[in-house]
C-alpha positions in Angstrom: 0.0 0.0 0.0 2.8 2.5 0.8 0.5 5.2 2.2 1.1 7.6 5.1 -0.7 5.1 7.5 2.4 2.8 7.2 5.0 5.4 8.0 6.4 5.7 11.5 6.3 9.1 13.1 9.5 10.9 13.9 10.2 11.3 17.6 8.7 14.5 18.9 6.3 15.0 16.0 2.6 15.4 16.7 -0.5 16.5 14.9 -3.2 18.4 16.8 -6.6 18.6 15.1 -9.6 20.7 16.1 -12.6 19.0 14.7 -16.0 20.8 14.3 -18.9 18.8 12.9 -21.3 20.7 10.6 -24.8 20.1 9.3 -26.6 21.6 6.4 -29.9 20.6 8.0 -29.6 21.4 11.7 -28.7 24.6 13.4 -26.0 24.3 16.1 -28.7 25.0 18.7 -31.0 22.1 17.4 -30.9 19.0 19.7 -30.5 16.9 16.5 -27.2 18.7 15.7 -26.0 18.0 19.3 -26.9 14.3 18.8 -24.9 14.2 15.6 -21.9 16.0 17.1 -22.0 13.6 20.1 -22.1 10.6 17.8 -18.8 11.8 16.2 -17.3 12.5 19.7 -18.2 9.1 20.9 -16.7 7.4 17.8 -13.5 9.4 18.2 -13.3 8.6 21.9 -13.7 4.9 21.1 -11.1 4.9 18.3 -8.6 7.3 19.9 -9.2 7.1 23.7 -5.8 8.6 24.7 -5.8 11.2 22.0 -9.2 12.9 22.4 -9.7 16.1 24.4 -13.2 17.5 24.8 -13.6 21.1 26.0 -16.6 23.5 26.1 -16.3 25.6 23.0 -15.0 29.1 23.7 -17.9 31.5 24.4 -20.6 28.7 24.0 -23.0 27.3 26.5 -24.7 24.0 26.5 -23.6 21.1 24.3 -21.1 22.9 22.0 -17.7 21.4 22.4 -14.3 21.6 20.8 -13.0 18.2 19.8 -9.3 18.2 19.9 -7.4 15.1 18.6 -3.7 14.6 19.3 -2.1 12.1 17.0 1.4 10.9 17.5 1.3 7.5 15.7 0.6 6.4 12.1 -2.0 4.1 13.5 -3.8 7.1 14.9 -4.1 8.6 11.5 -5.7 5.5 10.1 -8.1 5.4 13.0 -9.0 9.1 12.5 -9.6 8.6 8.8 -11.9 5.6 9.4 -14.0 7.5 12.0 -14.4 10.5 9.8 -15.3 8.4 6.7 -17.9 6.4 8.7 -19.5 9.5 10.3 -19.8 11.3 7.0 -21.1 8.1 5.2 -24.1 7.8 7.6 -25.6 11.1 6.3 -23.4 12.1 3.4 -25.9 14.7 2.0 -25.7 17.1 4.9 -22.7 16.3 7.1 -19.4 18.1 6.9 -16.4 18.6 9.2 -14.2 21.6 9.6 -10.8 20.5 10.5 -8.0 22.8 11.7 -4.6 21.2 12.1 -1.3 22.1 13.7 1.8 20.0 13.1 4.6 20.4 15.5 7.9 19.6 13.8 11.5 19.9 14.8 12.0 22.7 12.2 8.8 24.7 13.0 5.1 24.5 13.1 2.6 24.2 10.2 -1.1 25.0 10.4 -4.0 24.8 8.1 -7.7 24.3 7.6 -9.8 21.9 5.6 -13.5 21.3 5.1 -14.2 17.6 4.7 -17.4 16.2 3.2 -18.5 13.1 1.3 -16.9 14.3 -1.9 -13.3 14.6 -0.5 -13.3 12.1 2.4 -11.1 9.5 0.7 -7.9 8.5 2.4 -5.8 10.4 -0.2 -7.3 13.8 0.7 -7.0 13.3 4.4 -3.5 11.9 4.1 -2.5 15.2 2.5 -2.9 16.9 5.8 -2.0 14.2 8.3 0.5 12.0 6.4 2.9 14.7 5.5 3.7 15.3 9.2 5.3 11.9 9.4 7.6 12.4 6.4 11.2 13.3 7.2 11.8 17.0 7.1 15.5 16.5 6.5 
């Protein structure tokens, strides 16, 4: 296969992802949105139990949370990709994810943003963000 999932991370590298589920059907204050967001949180917690942080979203009350995923292994990337693919596949017409990433590297920090939906959820697209972190920067 030869993809980023098979590469070992360099010592000290980490990817920090802020994940925000989105819906074209439900407003963030709608209980159905909260249910969908919690479904994603639960799946991430199951797949990446040591890497998931859940915090109340800044300035928000109620169910709004920030889902922060810290990935330090290539296996964590594969797990994250599978969770995202499965969550989007359940309701591909209206689900999206805003993903902000921060890669800590020995030579500096890289950041970026991506909106993921059913049209770009394949492993190749997600690997463009996460897999590059595990390539040698030498």
